[in-house]
C-alpha positions as a printed NumPy array, in Angstrom:
array([[  2.202,  15.142,  -5.125],
       [  2.607,  13.058,  -8.63 ],
       [  1.944,   9.236,  -8.615],
       [  1.24 ,   6.759, -11.403],
       [ -0.868,   3.275, -10.82 ],
       [  0.273,   0.555, -13.089],
       [ -0.094,  -3.837, -13.442],
       [  3.348,  -5.047, -13.141],
       [  4.304,  -6.747, -16.258],
       [  2.775, -10.609, -15.853],
       [ -0.127,  -9.039, -14.203],
       [  0.258, -10.381, -10.69 ],
       [  0.565,  -7.404,  -8.424],
       [ -0.125,  -3.332,  -9.105],
       [  2.535,  -0.679,  -9.101],
       [  1.775,   2.519,  -6.954],
       [  5.136,   5.367,  -7.777],
       [  4.412,   8.566,  -5.724],
       [  6.98 ,  11.402,  -6.328],
       [  6.74 ,  14.513,  -3.373],
       [  5.044,  14.544,  -0.493],
       [  2.097,  12.146,   0.528],
       [ -0.034,  12.478,   3.387],
       [ -3.197,  10.702,   4.039],
       [ -5.52 ,  12.651,   2.178],
       [ -3.273,  11.778,  -1.363],
       [ -2.916,   8.296,  -0.048],
       [ -6.55 ,   7.524,   0.007],
       [ -6.75 ,   9.222,  -3.099],
       [ -3.96 ,   7.284,  -5.013],
       [ -5.59 ,   3.52 ,  -3.175],
       [ -8.943,   4.181,  -3.999],
       [ -8.09 ,   4.321,  -8.1  ],
       [ -5.424,   1.185,  -7.192],
       [ -7.425,  -0.422,  -5.322],
       [-10.117,  -0.142,  -8.289],
       [ -7.645,  -0.908, -10.738],
       [ -7.166,  -3.977,  -8.773],
       [-10.667,  -5.121,  -8.772],
       [-10.684,  -4.913, -12.446],
       [ -8.169,  -6.717, -13.002],
       [ -8.942,  -9.463,  -9.701],
       [ -5.314,  -8.335,  -8.331],
       [ -4.897,  -8.147,  -4.808],
       [ -1.061,  -7.209,  -3.891],
       [  0.628,  -4.071,  -4.342],
       [  3.612,  -2.441,  -4.537],
       [  3.707,   1.147,  -2.998],
       [  6.712,   2.742,  -4.429],
       [  7.65 ,   6.11 ,  -2.156],
       [ 11.268,   5.947,  -2.608],
       [ 10.908,   9.451,  -3.977],
       [  8.892,  10.326,  -1.15 ],
       [  7.961,  11.489,   2.369],
       [  5.085,  10.852,   4.538],
       [  4.04 ,  14.025,   6.346],
       [  1.316,  13.161,   8.576],
       [  1.615,  13.516,  12.078],
       [  0.804,  10.58 ,  14.344],
       [ -3.154,  11.148,  14.422],
       [ -3.562,  11.432,  10.679],
       [ -1.448,   8.268,  10.5  ],
       [ -3.832,   6.864,  13.098],
       [ -6.462,   7.553,  11.395],
       [ -5.84 ,   6.885,   7.839],
       [ -4.808,   3.114,   8.854],
       [ -7.642,   2.874,  11.569],
       [-10.259,   4.596,   9.739],
       [ -9.932,   5.712,   6.192],
       [ -8.115,   1.962,   4.899],
       [ -9.801,   0.101,   7.193],
       [-13.751,   2.129,   6.681],
       [-13.818,   3.147,   3.201],
       [-15.805,   0.803,   0.847],
       [-13.713,   0.382,  -2.572],
       [-10.355,  -0.553,  -0.412],
       [ -9.582,  -3.969,  -0.079],
       [ -8.873,  -4.923,   3.077],
       [ -7.133,  -8.592,   2.429],
       [ -4.665,  -7.232,  -0.229],
       [ -0.906,  -7.67 ,   0.51 ],
       [  0.849,  -4.485,   0.424],
       [  4.298,  -4.159,  -0.206],
       [  6.067,  -0.531,   0.719],
       [  9.009,   0.583,  -0.873],
       [ 11.147,   2.863,   0.846],
       [ 13.951,   5.03 ,   0.694],
       [ 16.857,   4.028,   3.112],
       [ 17.426,   6.117,   6.676],
       [ 13.673,   7.721,   5.575],
       [ 11.264,   6.855,   8.579],
       [  8.63 ,   9.211,   7.698],
       [  6.595,   6.002,   6.779],
       [  7.554,   3.791,  10.371],
       [  4.131,   4.52 ,  12.007],
       [  2.259,   3.878,   8.398],
       [  3.239,   0.282,   9.137],
       [  2.902,   0.18 ,  12.708],
       [ -0.691,   1.48 ,  12.749],
       [ -1.835,  -0.033,   9.341],
       [ -0.149,  -3.599,  10.985],
       [ -1.782,  -3.611,  14.538],
       [ -5.287,  -2.224,  12.745],
       [ -5.249,  -5.978,  10.947],
       [ -3.956,  -4.213,   7.613],
       [ -1.389,  -6.975,   5.204],
       [  1.395,  -3.992,   4.751],
       [  5.274,  -4.536,   5.176],
       [  8.102,  -1.662,   4.584],
       [ 11.069,  -2.651,   2.42 ],
       [ 14.046,  -0.864,   1.031],
       [ 15.381,  -3.746,  -1.244],
       [ 12.959,  -4.139,  -4.182],
       [ 13.344,  -7.719,  -5.152],
       [ 12.682,  -8.08 ,  -1.383],
       [  9.701,  -6.662,  -2.136],
       [  8.393,  -8.112,  -4.536],
       [  9.276, -11.781,  -3.36 ],
       [  7.2  , -10.621,  -0.553],
       [  4.328, -10.1  ,  -2.744],
       [  4.854, -13.101,  -5.212],
       [  4.802, -15.655,  -2.055],
       [  2.559, -18.179,  -2.838],
       [  0.95 , -18.753,   0.574],
       [ -2.429, -16.644,   1.216],
       [ -4.417, -15.543,   3.812],
       [ -8.053, -16.754,   4.109],
       [ -8.972, -12.658,   3.206],
       [ -6.633, -12.942,  -0.028],
       [ -9.06 , -15.882,  -1.311],
       [-11.624, -12.965,  -3.009],
       [-12.09 ,  -9.694,  -3.732],
       [-13.98 ,  -7.968,  -1.585]])
């Protein structure tokens, strides 16, 4: 797996672009790096572009990723807003969205980049989004 982490041109969100297979361990590595950059830049919104990546985890690993890793790991902003951009027809990331939402995380899947950015840039914020954790 290869990935890049860059702030958007306007500095309102951070883009994580992933190429190749992704799993629980590699996702945590890049999330920790991205959330560290987010804290430094005071950004709490992330566009995760996995249009060139497939999730290879089974259901148990996906569940553990959402309920244990993302919720318990120090350095992860639990109130961040995340838009995951997937390729049409790629459903390998669907269960990640389901378990993450059920675990209380603010993540949504999109196939349209404009809709994903629109979601990220909505002005309404939840109480969790008011300040960096």
